[in-house]
N, C-alpha and C positions, 0 to 999 in steps of 0.2 A: 385292076382292082375290083373285087367283088362288090356287089351292091351293099351287102352287110358291112363290109369294111368301110365303104364310103359313108354310110349312114352313121356308123360308130364314130368316125373321124369328125363328121359334121356335128354330132351331138357333143363331142368333147370340145370342139371349137366354140359352140354356143355356150357351153357351161363355163369354160375358162376364159373365153373372149380373148382380149389382148393381154391378160394377166400371165399367160404362159410365156410370152416373149419377155415380160418384165421379171419373171421369176416368182410371181405371187400365185399361190394356190389356194389361199383362204380369202374370201371376201370380207370386208369390214363388218363388224357387229351391227352397225347402224346403216346398212345399205351402202350407197355410194357417197357417203359423206353428207355434208350439209345440203339439205334440199333448198331449192331457190324459192319454193312456194309451198303452200299447204292447201288441202282441199276444203272447200266451204260449201255448205248447203244453206240456202236462205229461203225461208217460207214467209209469205205475206198473208197475214190473217186480217180480220176486220180491225183489230185494235193494236196489233204489234207486228214487228218483224222478228222472226226467230232464226237465229244463226246456229249452225252446228259446224265447228271447225275441228279437223283432225290435226292436232299438233302433238304427236307423241314425243316422249323423252324430254319434255320441258317441265321445269318446276313452276308451280302456280305463281310464285313470286317473280318469275322471269317473264310473265305475260304483262303486256301493257295495252290497255284498251282505251281509246279516246273517241269521243263523240263531239262533233262540232257542227251544230245545226243538223243537216241531213247527211253529213260525211262521217262514216264509221271507219276507224283504223284499228286493225288487230296486228300487234307486233309481238314477237317472241325472241328472246335471246337464248341461244342454244349453247350450253356448256356441258359437254360430255367427255368423260375421261374413263377409259376402260384399261385395265391392266391385268395380265395373267402372269403368274410367276411359277417357277418350278425350281425348288431347292435354292432359292435366293437369286436366281438369274431371271431377268426379264425375258420372256419368250416372245411376247407381243405387247405393244403399247399403242393405243389408238386414241387420238384426241380430236375433237371436233368443237370448234368455237365459231360463232357467227350469229347473225341476226336475220330474221325474215319478217316481212310485213306485207299486209295487203290493205288497201283502202277501197271502200264502197260508197257510191253516191246513191242515196235512197231518194225516192220521189217526194217524200215529205220529211219535215223535221222530226227529230226524236225527242221524246220527253225524258231528258237526262235524269231527272229526279227519281223516276220510277224504273230505271233500267236495272236489270239483274243479270249476273253472270255466275256460272259454276264451271269448275274444271275437274273432271274425273276420268281416270283411265285414258288420258291422252286426248279427250274430247272436250272442247270448250263449248258450252251451251250459253247463248247470249240472247236475252229477250229484251227488245227495245220497243217500248210502247210508242205509238204514233202520237205526236203532239196535236192536241185538239185545237184547231184554230177557229175562232169565232168570226164568221163572215161580217163584213162591215154592215152597220145598221143604217138604213135609209132614214133620213130625217125629212119630214114634210115641212114645207114652208107655209106659214099661216099668213 
């Protein structure tokens, strides 16, 4: 077999993977189904922790954020249903249902009263102010 033929065959195997054996030639619209996790960037500033989490394809009302002291949990319920039809016959139907969540333990407690969250274009932006703790006051004995 020539080098070009071997390269072409390798490229096709990489592209189709195991799907050729299963008879699938189109990958799902949303990648490989439900992701088991999501990517998060956490920035530590003087006054707050700033999170940016990529959670595409989730509605804002399907996000659940909880803060318990210094533990932060981001959870999302994924409900996706895609369907294409051609002259009344379903050509392809793909459904993805599930939930993902991640928890983070921060070094200090969070001021829950002033926490802010926005969700736009699949990115959750979460600002968690650090709780200001007053050090114990020393009392002098007279």
